[in-house]
C-alpha positions as CSV (number, residue, x, y, z in Angstrom):
1,M,-0.2,0.1,0.4
2,H,1.2,3.5,-0.6
3,L,1.9,6.0,1.9
4,A,-0.3,8.6,-0.2
5,Y,-3.7,6.9,0.9
6,P,-3.4,7.1,4.7
7,A,-1.9,10.9,4.2
8,V,-4.4,12.0,1.9
9,L,-7.1,10.6,4.5
10,S,-5.3,11.7,7.3
11,A,-5.1,15.7,5.9
12,L,-8.8,15.3,4.8
13,L,-9.8,14.3,8.5
14,F,-7.7,16.8,9.9
15,A,-9.3,19.5,7.6
16,I,-12.8,18.6,8.6
17,G,-11.7,18.9,12.4
18,V,-10.3,22.6,11.7
19,Y,-13.2,23.5,10.1
20,G,-15.4,22.1,13.0
21,L,-12.9,24.1,15.7
22,L,-13.5,27.3,13.8
23,A,-17.2,26.9,12.7
24,R,-18.8,25.5,15.5
25,R,-20.2,27.3,18.5
26,N,-21.1,24.3,20.6
27,A,-18.5,23.4,23.0
28,I,-19.3,19.8,22.6
29,L,-18.6,19.9,19.0
30,V,-15.3,22.0,19.4
31,L,-14.2,19.0,21.8
32,M,-15.2,16.6,18.8
33,S,-13.3,18.3,16.5
34,V,-10.4,18.2,18.2
35,E,-10.8,14.5,19.0
36,L,-11.0,14.6,15.1
37,M,-7.8,16.2,14.6
38,L,-5.9,14.2,17.1
39,N,-7.1,11.0,15.4
40,A,-5.8,12.0,12.1
41,V,-2.4,12.7,13.9
42,N,-2.6,9.4,15.2
43,L,-3.4,7.9,11.7
44,N,-0.6,9.5,10.3
45,L,2.0,8.3,13.0
46,V,0.9,4.6,12.4
47,A,0.9,4.8,8.7
48,F,4.4,6.5,8.5
49,D,5.5,3.5,11.5
50,V,4.4,0.6,9.1
51,W,6.1,2.3,6.1
52,L,9.4,2.8,8.2
53,S,8.9,-0.7,9.2
54,T,8.8,-2.2,5.7
55,T,11.3,0.0,3.9
56,L,13.9,0.6,6.9
57,R,13.2,-2.8,8.6
58,D,12.9,-0.3,11.8
59,T,11.2,-2.3,14.7
60,L,11.1,-0.4,17.4
61,H,7.5,0.8,16.4
62,G,8.0,4.5,17.7
63,G,4.9,5.6,15.8
64,Q,2.6,3.2,17.4
65,A,4.2,4.3,21.0
66,L,3.3,7.8,20.3
67,T,-0.1,6.9,19.0
68,L,-0.8,5.3,22.4
69,F,0.6,8.4,24.0
70,T,-2.0,10.7,22.0
71,I,-4.5,8.5,22.9
72,A,-4.1,9.1,26.8
73,L,-3.7,12.6,26.6
74,A,-7.1,12.8,24.2
75,A,-8.7,10.8,27.1
76,A,-7.5,13.3,29.8
77,E,-8.3,16.1,27.6
78,I,-11.9,14.8,26.8
79,G,-12.5,14.1,30.4
80,I,-11.3,17.6,32.0
81,G,-12.8,19.1,28.7
82,L,-16.1,17.5,29.6
83,A,-16.3,18.3,33.1
84,I,-15.8,22.0,32.6
85,V,-18.3,22.2,29.7
86,L,-21.0,20.5,32.2
87,L,-20.1,23.0,34.6
88,V,-20.5,25.8,32.4
89,Y,-23.7,24.5,31.2
90,R,-25.1,23.9,34.3
91,N,-24.0,27.6,35.5
92,R,-24.9,29.2,32.3
93,G,-27.5,27.0,30.6
94,S,-25.9,27.0,27.6
95,S,-22.7,25.5,25.9
96,D,-22.2,28.3,23.5
97,V,-18.5,29.2,23.1
98,D,-19.0,32.8,22.1
99,R,-20.9,33.4,25.2
100,L,-18.5,32.3,27.5
101,R,-17.0,35.8,26.8
102,D,-19.2,37.0,29.5
103,T,-17.4,35.7,32.2
104,A,-14.1,37.6,31.5
105,E,-13.5,40.2,34.1
106,T,-13.7,43.8,32.9
107,E,-11.9,47.1,34.5
108,A,-15.7,48.0,35.5
109,D,-16.0,45.0,37.5
110,D,-12.4,45.8,38.9
111,D,-13.3,49.4,39.8
112,A,-16.7,47.9,41.8
113,E,-14.7,45.2,43.4
114,A,-11.9,47.7,44.4
115,T,-14.7,50.3,45.9
116,A,-16.5,47.5,47.9
117,A,-13.5,46.8,49.6
118,E,-12.4,50.2,50.1
119,A,-16.0,50.5,52.2
120,A,-15.4,47.4,53.8
121,L,-12.0,48.5,55.2
122,A,-13.5,52.0,55.9
123,A,-16.3,50.2,58.1
124,D,-14.0,47.8,60.0
125,E,-11.8,50.7,60.8
126,A,-14.8,52.9,62.1
127,R,-16.2,49.5,64.3
128,A,-12.0,49.5,65.5
129,A,-12.4,52.8,66.4
130,T,-15.9,52.6,68.4
131,P,-16.0,48.8,69.8
132,Y,-19.3,48.9,70.9
133,A,-21.8,49.9,68.5
134,S,-24.8,50.1,70.9
135,P,-25.1,50.7,74.9
136,A,-26.4,46.7,74.8
137,E,-23.2,45.5,73.7
138,K,-21.2,47.6,76.1
139,A,-23.4,45.9,78.9
140,E,-23.2,42.6,77.6
141,A,-19.2,42.8,77.5
142,A,-19.3,44.5,80.7
143,R,-20.6,41.2,82.0
């Protein structure tokens, strides 16, 4: 078998994966596109390993070992990616990738948090200056 057949198939699978990665908005479909791209790489690794073993009498089978490593890496990626997608879906109600930009913090959010922190600090300082807010607390502390 020629090396061109699996190489062309791998290139087609990789191109479909890139298209899915760029065109889809659903996070699960994006993860599936990444998996398709990784499987295209695996096909290339195995095809070149078989080709090298027949032409150079290579007995190490490094391509197949790298394929197993890639499969393990893809499984870990899917496990973590799916957990993140499910968490986002649970919190947001949608797994649309374009809507995830709303989770990014902006300068307005940072300014609001800084103002709230300053107000809390000022309240703590005022409370420290007058340890008892009411006469009832003063009487209770005296007991």
